[in-house]
N, C-alpha and C positions, 0 to 999 in steps of 0.2 A: 654725132652720137659718140664718136671716139673721144671727143673732148669731155663730154659728160661722164663717160666711163673712167677716164683718167682722173677727173676731179673727185669722183666718188671713191676711187681706189686710194687716192692721196689722203682723203679724209680718214679712211680706215686705218692708215698707218700711223704709228706713234711719232709725233713731231718732237724729237729730242732737241732739235735746234731751238725750237720755241721755248722749251723748258730751260735750256741753258741761258737764253736771252732774258727770261724772267728772273732767273737766279742772279744774272749780272746786274740787272736793273733794280731788283728788290732785296738784295742780300742784307742791306742794313735794316730793312723791315723784319728780317728773320733773325739776325744776330742780336739786335738790341732786345727784343722781347725774350729771346732765349736766355740771354745773360741776366736780365732783370728777374725773370721767373725763377731761374736757378738760384740767384743770390737771395731772393725772398724765402724760398723753401729752405735753403741751406742756412740762412740766418736764423730762421725759426728753430732749427735743431740746436743752435747755440743759445737761444733765448729760453727754451724749455728747461725746467729744472731737471737735472739728471736723477735717475733712480737706479739704485744698486740692488742686485738680486743675490741673496745668500741661499745656498742649497745644502741639503743634507740628505743622506740616504739611510734608511732603517731596514735592517735585515730581519726577516721573519725566521726565527730558529725553530726547528722541529724539537719535540720533547726528547729529552735524553733517555727516557724509559720507552721501550718498545710498546706499541699498542697491543701486542700479544700478551703482555704482562699487566699493564695498567691502561684501561680505556678512559680517555679524558671525558669529563662531564660536559664540556662546552661544545657549542655547535662547530661542526667542521667547515661551515661556509665562512671562510676568512674574509671574502669580499663583503658579505653582509655585515659581519662584525666591524670591519673597517669603516663602512658607511655609517654604522650606528655610532662608533667612536668619533668619526668626523663631525657628525651632527652635534654630539655632546661637547666636543672641544671647540667647535666654531659657534657655540651658543653665545647669546648676548652676554651672559654673566661671565663666562670664561674670558671672552675677548676684552670685556671692559676691565677685568682684573689686569690683563697684560697692558692695556692702554694706559691705565692709571699708574701702574708700577714703572712703565717706561716713559711716561709723559709724552705719548705719541699724539700727533695731530693737534699741535698747539695752534693758536690763532695766527701768529706770524704777521700781525698787522691786518689780517682779514677778519671777516665776520666769524665769531666763534662757532664751531660745529657742535651740534647736539650729539647726545650719546648714540642715537640711532644712526646718524650720519657717520659717526666714527666707526661703528661696528660694520656698517655697509661698506665703507671705504676699505677697512681692513680685510674683509672677506674677499674683496676684489683683488687685493694684493697678495693673497695666499693661494698657492697652487699645490695640489696633492695629486701625484700621478703614481699609478701602480706599476710595479716592475714584475714582469712575467718571465717564466722560463721559456726559452726558445723552443725546447723540444716538446714538452707536454702542456705548455700554456698555463701552468700553475703559478700562483702568486708567490714570489720569493722575497718580496720587500716592497717598499714604496718610497717615493721621493717627495720631500717637502721644500717648497720655494717660498720666499717672502721678499718683497721689494720695498725699499725705503730710500729716502733721500740721503741718509747717512749710512755708509757701509757698515760701521760698527753696530749701529742700531739694528740693521737688517740681520747681522750675524747673531746678535743677542736674542732677538725675537724668534728667529729660526730655532735657536737652541731651546728656548722655552717651549715652543710648539712641539719639538721632538721629545722633550722631557714629559710633556703632557700626554703624548701618545703612548710612551713607554709605561708611565705610571698608570694611565687609564686602562691600558691593556692588562697589566698585572692585577689591578684592583677588580676589573670586570671578571677576569678568570677566577680569582679567589671568591668573589661574591657569587658568581653563577655556580661554581662547584660547591661552595658552602650551602647555598640555598637548596641545591639538589640533594645534598646529604641530609639537611634538616627536613625536607619534604619526605624523603624516604624513611627517616626516623619516625615521623608522625604516622605515616602509613604502616610502618612496621608495628608500632604500638597498637594501632587499630586492629591489625591482623592478629597480633598476640592476644588481645582481648577477645576477638572472635574465636580464636582457637581455644582459649580457656573456656569460653561459653559452650562450644561444641563438646569439649572434653567433659565438662560437668554434666551436660545433657546425656552424654553417652554413659557415664558412670551412674547417673540417676536411673536411667532405663535399665541398666544391668542390675542395680540394686532392687528395683521393683519387680523384676522379672527373673528372680533367682529360680533356677530349676527348669525354666522354659527357654533358656538361651540355646542357640544352635550348638555351641561348644559343649553343652552338657547333655546332648542327645545320647551319646554312647554310654555315659555313666547312668543316665536314666534307664536305658534299655537293660543295662547289666543289673541294676538294682531291681527293676521290674521282674527280670527273669529269676533272680534270687528270691524275691518275695513270693512269686508263684510256686517255686519249688518248696519254700518253707510252708506255704499254705497247704500244698499237697501232703507234706509230712504231718502237719497238724491235723488235717482231716483223717489221715490214716491212724494217728494216735487216738483221736476221738473214737474212731471205729473200734480200735483195740480196747480202749477203756470201756466202751459200751458193751462189748462182748464180755469183758472181765466182770463188769457189774452184773450182767445177766447171769453169769456163772455163779457169782457169789450169792445173788438172790435165790437162785435155785438151790444151792447148797444150804443156805439158811432155812429155806422152806422145808427141805428134806429133814434137816436136823430137828426142826420144831415138830414135824409130823411123825418122824421116825427116829428116835434117839438111839438107834442101834449103833454100836461102835463100828467104826469104819477102819479097815486096815490102812496103815500109813502108805502102803504101796499103791492103794487104789486111788488116792487123791493127793494132790499137792497142797499142803497147807499154805494159804496166802500169807500167813504171818511167820512162816518158817524162814530159816536162813536161806534155803534154796530159792524160795520165791523172791526174797529180797535181792539175791544175787542175780536172778534173771532180770528183774526190774532195773537194777543198777546197770547191767550190761546194755539194756536198751537205751537208758538215759545217757550213758556215756557215749554211745554211738551217735545219738542226736547231738550231743555237745561237740563231738569231733566234727560232725558235718557242719554245724553252725560256725565253728571257729575257722573252718576252711574258707568261709565266705565273709565273715564279719570279724570285727575286733572284739576284745573282751568287754568293752564298754557298751556293746549292743544290748538293748533291753532283754531280748529273748535269751541271749547267752547268760546274762545275769540271773534271769528267772530260772533257767534250767540248772544252773549251778546251785541255786538255793534249794531247788527240789531234790537234787542229788544229795546235798548235805542232809536234808530231812530224812531221805530214804536210808542213808548210811546210819543215822541215829536210830531209826526203827530196826535196822538190821542188828545193830549192837544190842538193842533191847531184846530182840528175838534170840540172839546168841545167849544172852544172860538168862533168859527164861528157859531155854532148852537145857542149859546146864543145871538149873535148879530142879527142873522137872525130872531130868534123866530120861533113860530109854524105857522105863517101865510104864509110861503113860500109854494107855490103850483106849481106843474108842473115842467117842466124842462126848465131852462134858460141857459144863457151863462156860469154862474158859475158852474153848474152841468156838463156841457160838459167839462169845463176845469179840473174839478176834475177827471172825467173819464179818460181824456187823461193823467193826471198826474199819475193816478193809473196804466194805461196801461204801462207807462214808468217804473213805479216801478216793474210791473210784468216782463217786459223784462230784467230789471237789475237783478232781483232775479233769473230769468231763466239762465242768463249768469253766475251769481255767482255760482249757483248750478251746472251748467255744468263744470265750472272750478274746483269746489270742487270734482265733480265726476272724472274728469281727474286726479286730485292729488291722490284721493283714489285708483283709478285703478293702478296708478304708484306704490303707496306704497304696494298695494296687490301683484303686480308682484315682487316687491323687496323682500317681506317676503316669497313669494312662492319660489323665487330663493334661499333664505337662507335655507329654509327647504329642498330643493332639493340638496343643496351643503353640508348639514350636514353629510351624510354617508362618503363622501371622507374626510371631515375634521376630522370626528371621527376616521378614520383609521390612518390618519397622526398623530393626537394627541395621539392615542394609542401607536404608535411607539415611539414618543417622551417621553411619560410617562413611557414606558417600560425601555428605556435607563436611564431616570431620577431615576426610582426606583432601577435599578441595581447600579447606581452610589451612591444612598443613602444607599443601603444595604452594598456596599463595604466600604463606608465612616464610617458607624456605626460599621462594623466589625473591621476595622483598629483602630477606636477610642477606642473600648473596649480592643483590644490587646495592644494598646499603653498605656492605663491606667494600665492594668495588668502588662505590662513590667516595667512601672515606679514604681509600687508598689514593684515588685521584685528587682529592682535596689535599692530602698530605704531600702529594707530589707537587702540587701548585704552591703550597706553603714553603716547600724546600727549593723553590725556583728550578725545578727539574721538568716543568711542563713547557708548553709552547710560550715563547717570549720574544719580545722585540729587542734587537741589539743595534746600537748605533754603529753602523758600518763606516760612514764618513762623517766626521764632525762638521758642524756648520762652517761653511767657507766664508772667508773675509774677502769680499769682492774688491778688486783693484780698479776695475773699469766699469762704467755705468752700463746697465742693461738697456736703459731707455734714456734719451732717444738714441737710436742707432744712426749715427750721422752719415755713415756710408749709404744706408738705405734712403736717408733724406736726400743725399746727393743724387742718387739714381732717380728718386721721385721728382726732384727739382729739374733734372735733365729731361725727363719725360714731359713734365708740365711745360718747360721752356720750348721743347720741340713742337708740342701741340699748339702753344700760343704763337710761336713764330710762324708756323705753317698757316694758322688761321689768319694772322696779320697779313701775310703775303697774298693769300687767296682773296681776302677782303679788299685790299688795295687794288689788286689786279682786276677784280670784277667791277669795282666802282670807277676805274680809269677808262675814259672814252677816247683816248688818243690812239693813233695808229702807229704801231712800232715796227711792222715788217710787211713784206710783200703779200703774205697770205691774208693779212687783215684788209689790205687794199683790194685784193682780188675778191674777197668775200663781200666787200662793200659795194663794188661796181657791178651793175647789171650786165655789162658787156665784157668781152674779153679784152685783155690788155695787149695792145699792138706793140708798143715799145716802152722802154724804161729810161729815165733820166738818171745817169750815174751820180753817186754822192761825191760832192766836191769838198775835200777837207783841207784845212790849212794847218800849219805847225802848231798854232795855239790850241786848236781843238784836239789834236793828238796829244798834246801835253796835258790837257785837262782830263782826257780819257785815261791816260796812264796814271795820273794822280788819283783818280777815282778807283782805279784797279788796285793801286798800292794801298790806299786807305782801306779798301774792302778786305784785301788779304791780311793786312795788319790787324784789322778789327777781328777777323776770324781767328787769327793766331792768338790774339790777346784773349778772346773768349775761351779758346781751347786751353790756353795756359792757365787762365784763372780757374776754370773748372777742374783741371787736373791738380792744381795747387791746393784748391779747397778740398778735393777728395783726399789728397795726401795728408793734409792737416787733420781731417776727420779720422783717417785711419790711424795716424800716430797718437791721437788723443782718445782713442777707443770709440 
């Protein structure tokens, strides 16, 4: 049982001696594949056509004018605009123009490439990377790379691509800003037409509703009050004239039935100067009252002035008659009766005129009362019109401000004071190829060689059925080994063994030197 335990324990331990023996016997199977694989991969790096990469960096400059003064018309999403420009610049048409002008992708003895193949190949050789601020992550610029077999061609193409980006950005900014301004101009014209329509509608309503507008309510009430006061005065005047007419009728009746002279002190002659003076006083008081409320062109004022003038003429005639008659006239004669009858007719004319004036005043009062009653409905309709007018006015003012701001932003872009792309680093002229990276090929060849050499050693070791050490013999025999026969060596075997060891170490050294030398050459040649 102890032997079994020892055998299992020995199997669990790593047999370094066996691995060393395998390396001593199989080192050539490892070194030769290693060297061949490395030479193959490294040689491919020298066979592949070198490609040179030219790079340039474009800085995104902020507008020189603060956004507090001039708000740009373009979208603030710079990344989206860059993606849009990248699609435009890397379009088939733009790339074919560069390919044709630079005579890129010639046949070179190979099958000629189609236009689609050329465009696809060029897109693969173009790289665009954004440059972001380390603090806030904002885009501060972008980098353009282009690879070509000729370093000068790579530099020239990179310069053309950078120029396309700079020009495309400026053109896009001008176009977007100009389009925004034109759109606002069209909308402003529509708003102006709408505002003019609402203004005309408002003026037409005011013209057709003169007298019933809310702004005329105070004047309508004032005029109505004056008309009512004037109506009261006219009614009082009619009553006075009616009483005067009744008095004159009574006096005429008395004179006709009883022609007895009447003393002058007992009755006032209506055609006397005193009667005319009383009447003129009343008329002038009425004129003063009307002038305090109306102008001299008011119809009632004009009418009253005419009546005063007529009364003054009658008074003058009465004065002339009294002078002719003298103070000896006594009693009532035919002249007095004629004067009373004339005064009676004057009373009837005055009553008729007063009633006509009262009818006119009543019509005007009814008119102004109708205006006042119609004012609430007119006020509601005018409020709706004013609301639409104010909305149109606000819309017009808002569009006018936006149009002015947009015009300022467009002027800013035209004067190159807005956001722009600036060439920070001119396209570089590469002096070493970017591909193939021969040092990377050296490392890859070394890895491939190590894997191939290891596989070769493992394959030969697994397919070899010979016994090379004591462990193999003990594993093969079903019984324990009692004794061992020592190895008998002669000088010739030792010499062969030493020669093999020398060759192995020399081969390993040569492989190492070759790999290091190749790596050094690759490094020195880029």
